C-alpha angles and dihedrals in degrees: 000000000000098000090241121103125191117220107184105293093348133080128210113208122200112247090233091064092050093044093051092045096050097036094244132131111265093235090061097058101083093048093045090052094047093050094046095248086123116044129185143209129199123201129182119214119239133195110358089003094056110135092033127101132196116215113190127189122192128198128163098326095325125109128195112196120191123186111200137176126235091277093052097254112151111244095175141352130197138175123211125190120201113237116235 
C-alpha cells in the first residue's frame, strides 16, 4: 500500500508521507494544513504524461513533490529546499 488513495479526481495522502518529506512530526501535519502553514498544488499530466499526477506540498521554503499514477502508486518523490 502506497499511503495514497485516489477518490475520483482527488487524492488523500497519508500524513506520514508528508511528514517524512517535509521533515516534520507526523502529528503536526493536520494542524499545519488546516492553518495554511502547509499548502498544496495538484497537477494532472498531459500528452506523454497522461495518467500521472504531481502532488506538491509546501512548508516554510521546503517543497515535497510526489509523482503518482492513477492508482496512487508513488512513481517518484523529491524534496526541494529554497536557498536563502
